[in-house]
N, C-alpha and C positions, 0 to 999 in steps of 0.2 A: 542339657539340664541347668537350668539356671541355679538349683541348691538341691545337695544330695546329703543322705543321713547314711553312713557307714556304719551297722552294726553298736550303734549306740547304746550305751547306758549310763546312767546318773541315780545316784542316790545321796542320801542326806544323814549326816551322824556318824556315830562310831559304836562300834561293840554291840553289845545287846540293844541300844537304841537307835542301830542302824536301820534306815529304811529306805529301800531299793524303788524309785518310784519309775523311771523307765529301764526297758529291759530290751535291749537288742532290735532298735529301733533302726529300719530299712527304709528309707522314703527319697523318692526321687521327683523333683517338681520342675516342669517345663516351664520357658521363659513365658509370660504373658496368662498364664494359667491362674484360677481363683480356683484354691483350695480349701475347705473345711475340715477343721477338725472338732470331731463330736465325742461329748465325751461327760461323765458324770463330774461332780466338785470331786478333788480330791485324788484324782487318775493321772495329774500330770500334765494337764495340757498348757498350763502356765510355764512349768518349767521347760517344756517343748518348745515353745516360742522364745524362750529366755535363752534358748541354745541357740537359735537361729538370729536373735539380736546380738549375741553375743554378751549376753550377762550373767550366763553361766559357761562353763566348760566341761566337757563331758569325762566322767570318769575312765571311760573307753570307747574306741570308736571314733568316728570322728565328722564334724560337720564342715562342709564345704560348698562356698559361693562362687560360683564362675570357675571351679576347680581349684579356687584357692582356700586352703583352712581357717576356719572363721576363729579369731582368737581373743576378740573385743569387738565392741561397737563399732559401726560406724554408717556414714551416712548415705550410703547405698542402699540401707535397711532403714526404713521409718517405721517406729511402733508406735501403735496408739492404744493407751491403757485402758483399763477398766475405770480408773477415776481421772478425772480431769489434768490433774497438775499443773494448773494456770497459775501465772504470777500474780497475784490480787491486786496488785497496786498499779497493772499493767492495763490499759483497754484492749479489746478485742482485737484492733490494729497493732497496737502494740505487741500483744503476745504473738500475734503471727508474723511480725517483724522482726523479732529475735531469730526466727528459722531462718529469714530472707537475709539477714543480717551475717547468718553462718554461711550459708552457700554463697552469696555476694556480697563480700565485706567492700568490696570498692566501687560499687554502683552510685550511680546520681541520687541525690535525694528523690527527685523526680520519678525517677527509674524504680526506686525502692516502691515508692508510695504506690506506683502502678501495679507492681505484684503484689503488695499487699492487699491492694483493691480485688485484683484477680482472685486470690485465693478465697478471701473473706465472701464475692461473691459467689464462690464455685459453692457453697455450702450454704447460701441462701441468707447472709448476715449482714447484707450491705447495709441494711438500716440501723445497723446496732455495732456500727465499726467503731465508734467514740464510746461504748459503755463499757464499765468494768463487771469482771466476773460475777459480785456480788449482785449486780441487776439482771442479770441473766437468768433463765430456768436452768434444769439439768439436761434439758435435750440442748439447748443453745451452747451451754458450756464445753457439751462432748463436741458440738460442730465447731467450735474453736480449737478442739484438740485436733480434729480432721484435717481443717484449713492449715493448722499448723505443722502436721506432719506431710501434707501433701507440698508445703511451701518448700522443705528441704528435697524436692525433686528425688526421690529415692526410686532407684529400681525396682525394689521389691517393698510391701506394704505389709504390715506386722499389725494385725486386729485382735487383740486379748479382749476377748469378750466386751467389747467396746459401747455394747447397747443395754447389758444386763441390768444396769441402775436406773434405767428409765422407765417409765410407763408404757403402754402397749401401744398406743398409738404413737407417741412421740417415738417408741422403737421401730415401730413400721414406717413411719413416714423419713426417719434417717436411714433405716437399713435400704429404702427407695433412693435415697439421695446418693448413698456410696455405692449403689449398681450403677447409677448414672454416670457416676464420676469415672469408674472403672470401664464403663462404655465408651468413655473418650480416648483414654491414650492404651488400655488395656495393661497396667503395669500388673505384673506379678503379685497376688494378692492372698495371705494366708490369715483365716480367721478361724479363732479359736472360740468355739460357742458353745452352749449347751441345750439350743433351740432347734428341733429338726426342721420346722417350716422356715426357719433364718437361713439354713445351709442349702435347702432346695433352692430357695430365691436367689440364690448369691452364686452357689458354687458350679464349677464344672465336676468337681469330684468331692466327696464326701468319704473321709475316712475317720470311723471310730475310734476312739483311744479305750481299751479295755479296763478294766479295774484293774487288773493285774499288771499294767501299765506295759502292754504290746499293743502293737497295732494291728486293728483288723484288716480283712480286704476290703478295698475302695469298692464305693457304690458310684457307678457313672451316672450323671446326671444328664440325661438325654431328653432335655426340655430346652425348645427352639427359644433364644432370645431374640428380642427383649422380654422380659418375665414380668406379668402383671400378676398380683397376688391375690386379686379376685377373679382373673379370668381363669387361673391356676385350679381354682375350687372345681371346674369343669372339665379339667385336664386328665384322663385316665392313665397318663406317665407319673403325673404327680401324686395321684392318688395310690397308684400301686407302688411306687419308690417311699412316700411317706409311710404307707403300712409296712413294707419290708426293712425299713430301718428302723420303725418302733417295736417291731417285733423283735429285732436284733437286740437295742439296749435292753429291752425289757427283760430279755432272757439273760442275758449276761449281767444285766445290772440289779435288776428288782426280784430278788429271790422273795420266796414267802419268809416273812421273819416272825409271823405270829404262830402261837403253839397252842396245843389244846388240852393242859393239862390241869386247867382251872375250871370251876364252873361257878357260876351265878347263884350266891344265894337268895332262896325268896323269901326275901325282905322286903317292906313297904316303905317308899319314903314317905316325909310330911307331907307333901302335896298329894298325896293319894294314887300316885301311877307307880303298881308293884314294878320291883326292878328285873324280878326272873321270869315270869310267864305271862304270854301277852293274853292270854284270856281272864286275867284278871282286871283288863283295862275297860271292863264293861261297865257303861254308866256315861262314859263320856260322850259328847256329841261326836257323830261321824262326820254329818255335812256341814259346811260354813262353821267347822271348828275354829278357825281362826277366821275374823271378819274386819278388813280394814274398810272402814265406810266412811266415804268423803272426807280423808284425812287430809290436813293444810297443818303446814309449817311456817309460820312466820317470825322473823326475828326484827329486832328494832333496830334502825341505823341512825346515824344524823340525818340523812336524807328522808326519813320515813321508814313505814312498816318494807320489809323486804320479804315477799314469799319465794321461799325456795321450794316448797314443795306444795301440789294444789291439786285437790279433787283426786285422791290417789283411792282407788276404788277397788278391793280385790277380796275375793271370796276362795278358803283353802279348805280343802276337806281335809280330815284327821287321817295322819300316815304321807301325806304327800310333801315331795320336795319339791322345793322351786327356788328357780335361780332368776337372781336381778340383776340385770345386765343394762351398762352404758357407759357413756363415755365419764371421763371426770368431771366432779361438779354438778351431777345430774341428781343429786340427792337420793342416791342408792343408802347410804351410810347413815343418813338421817332418818327413813324411814325404818330402819331395822332397829337405830338406836330407841327410837319411841317405840317399836315393837317391845324392845328390851325393858322398857320403864325407865329407860336412863336419861330421856330428853323429853319434856314436856308437849302434850298435842296442842294445838295452838286452835284448831278445829276439826270436829268430827270426832269418830272414835275407834278404837282399836279393840276387840273382843277376844279373848281364849276362852275356850269351852264352856261359851255363854255368861262370861263376867268381864267385866271392863279390865284393861291393864291400866294400872296404877302404881307408878314407883316399881322399883327391882325387886325380883322375886326368884327364887332358886327354880321354881316351875319354868323358867326363862333362862335357860343357858346360854353363854356367848363365848364364841371363840372368835378374838380379835387378830388381827394381823401379826401383831406381835403377842405373845403367850402371856407376858406378864407374870412371870414365876418370882416366887420369892428365892432368890439366888442363893441364902445360906440355908434352905431347906433341900433334902432330897426329891426327885421324883415323887417318891412314892408320899413324904409327906404333903407337898403341894397338893396332890390329888386328893388325900386324905382330910383337910381343911373342910372342904364341903362336905364331904361324905358324913363327918362326924355332925353338922348341922342338920342335914338332910335326913338322917336316919337316926332320929334321939331313941327308938324304941331298940335296935338291933343291937347286938352283944358286939364286943370289941371285935372277937372273931370275926363275925359275920362283916363288919365293918372294913376291915381289913381285907376279908376274901371279896367284896364289893371293889375295893383300891386295885387288888392285885390282877383282878380279873381283867380290868379294861386296860392296866398297864402294859398287859401280856396281849393283850387282843391288839395292840397298835405296834406291837414289836419291840416292846422294852423289858422283855422277861429278865432281862440280864443286866438290866441299868437301873432297876428300881431305886436302889439305894446312893445311886450318885447323885451327889449334889448339882442341882440346876446350874450352878454358874459353870460347871465343866462339860454342861452336854451342849453338842452342835444347834444353830437353829433350825434344823429338821428335827433334832430329838426334843427339843423344847417343845417345838408345834406338836408333836403327837402327845407331849405331856399335857397339853392345853386341851387337846380332843379328848384324850383319857378321862380327862377332868369335868367337862361338859357332859359326856356320856354317861358319868359315875352319879351324877347328880339324877339321873333317870328323870328327865326333863319331860313336861309336856311338849314344849317348843325348843327346838335346836338353832339357833342363830349363827350365822357364819360370816364374819366380813372381811372378805378376802383373806382368809385362813392360810395360804399357802403364796400371798402375793410378795412376801422379803425371800423366798425361796426360788433357786434355780430350778430350771424348766424340768429337767428329769427328777429333782428331788419332789416336786411338785405332783409329777405322774405318781411316784411311788405313795404317797399320803393320802392323794385320791384314791387309789387302790383301798387304802388303811381305813378311808371314811366310807366309802362305798360296803367295805366287807363289814363294818361294825354297825352301820345304819342299817344292814340288812337285816340284820339280829335282833334291831329294836322298833324297828319302821318309825322311828320319832317323827313327828311333821319338822319340817326344818326348811329353813329359808337361807340361801347361801347370797352374798354381794360378791360378784366378781366383773372383771373386765377379762375376763378368759373366754372366748367364743366355745373352744371346744371344751373346756371345765364345766361350762354352764351346761353344754348339752349331753355330756358324760353323765353329770349328777343328777338332773332334774326330770321330773313328771311334765313341768311345765316350766319353759323361759317366758319371764317376763320383762318387757324390755322399756326401758324408760327414756322419756326425751330428753332434752338438754333443758337444764335450769338457767335464771329462776323460773318459779312454775312451773317445774318438771314435773308430769306426771306418765301416767301409763300409755306407751304409744301401739306397743304390738304385743300380743302373747301366744306364744309357739306351742302346740302340745306337742310332745315328743314321746312317740309311741313307739319306743325302741324294748328289747326285751330286757329282764332284768332276773338274776344279776348281772352287771353289765362288767366287762373288760375293756381296755381302751384298744387292746388289739383286736377284738371281738367287733366292735362297733367301727373300726375303719374299714371293715370289710362287709359291713352290711349296708346292702343296697340303698336304704333312706337317709342314711346318714349324713351325705354331701348336701341334700335336699335341705335338713334342718341348718345346716352350716349356713348354706347359702341364705336360708329366710333371716338368720340373725346379721350376717356380714352386709345385707341388703339394708337391713334397717340402720347399722351404725353408719353405713357408709353415706346414708342419706344425712346423717345428723353429724358426720362427722366436724363440718366446718362452723358448727354454731347454728345450726339450722333451726327454727321453729316448727313444730307442727303444721303441715297442708291443711290439715282437716281435723275434725273432733278426734281425741283419742281414743283408741280401741279398748274398751275393757271385756273381761270376761270372767265366769265363775266356773269352778271346778264342774266338770260334767257328773250329774247327780245320779 
């Protein structure tokens, strides 16, 4: 064994403020193994990797590398952090050169440059070797960090959520590159991640870290290498393992937090959609409730008009949930902000319940990627701001009941009076969701609402969103880059071509039973067919492709 944990425990703080993070960890890692440690935020994953790196020392037990106890950092253990930590005044080559100098202090200038070129080329940045970090994208910066770690020529590579700050496409591409690099020399790798698919793609073994700081039993990844993320969608071993790991994580980490102590008062908001009972929604249009008609968005530029969205044509029935998916820059959020009335329409029209959308209105509630709470107000006060304006005829008690009902539904029954500044990112987004539903809108617009959250917190809030939506059946559009999220939430997945001049390229009807849970869908025989449908489309447009034929449009079944 190259690495061993022997009954290791680690905590922080003293007295009543002490927190035990890791408890009685026993773990053996074989030389050349690729191990993934998987778990929710706050479960101690980074503490575990810091113990291996020698940045932390156990309170009890021991961590040994090749039989010798780890007492501090060492060049044989290369660490790649979530943040890039590059020297901003040095070029790509200069940053990698620091590692080369540390390992080979006496080599000639030409040998040094050869080694730098080698490691920079390994991560596909040969064309950018003379650029500085400020000139690079997030994905490129993380590639430099990988090259720098490889240049140290460590015996073990430690990857502490190296991809979590990246967008989905960049994350997938860099994961593929890490896998290719590992295949070349089979260094021992330990990956900390919160992404199940990433763990299955890369690892020989997956070990969940439980919320109580203990390690679960390992899941063996019995999928032949080399692995291809698209091909795995047809692999029965992948599907089975994915379902097993997902079920385990949801069982130990996602307990139902919503309670059933409050009821919603029968009060009517200013835009005429009663909050309490669905039957009071009579009078609204059922079919083509939301109508995007030949929608265009054109921005003026010094080089002339730039058409970002072109001929976006979509009819949505009342109560439908639509997922809008596509690569970064395809105009998804532009369509959403036009529907919200926050972005003027250049050409065409949007009609909601028979009336043209003109300017912002509480009948259209928006949940952004960042919830934009007032930090000096409590969770309850943040939700109450909108409720007070939307229910002008309700009593103070009734308005308070509306606020408390939705905060309870999103699992914040015990945190209503906490200041927004003291809430975690996940809790803040729960407040944002509660605030949107509390407006009892005709249309709910969600712009990558879980994009800033780790994968497992995202799962939890998707469950929350589905549970609350199932009670209101509000017409909804969710912009996302996550294929599984798109299918999980939607009645139809609307796929957009690349911009500029982005339009609808394909629409997939998702005929899966509701109410939905992630566990149930992973076991449904049609789930992976829908997933493949979306993956195929995204792969076709991955490298900036334009439509090969006229875009496909559709209207909801009447």
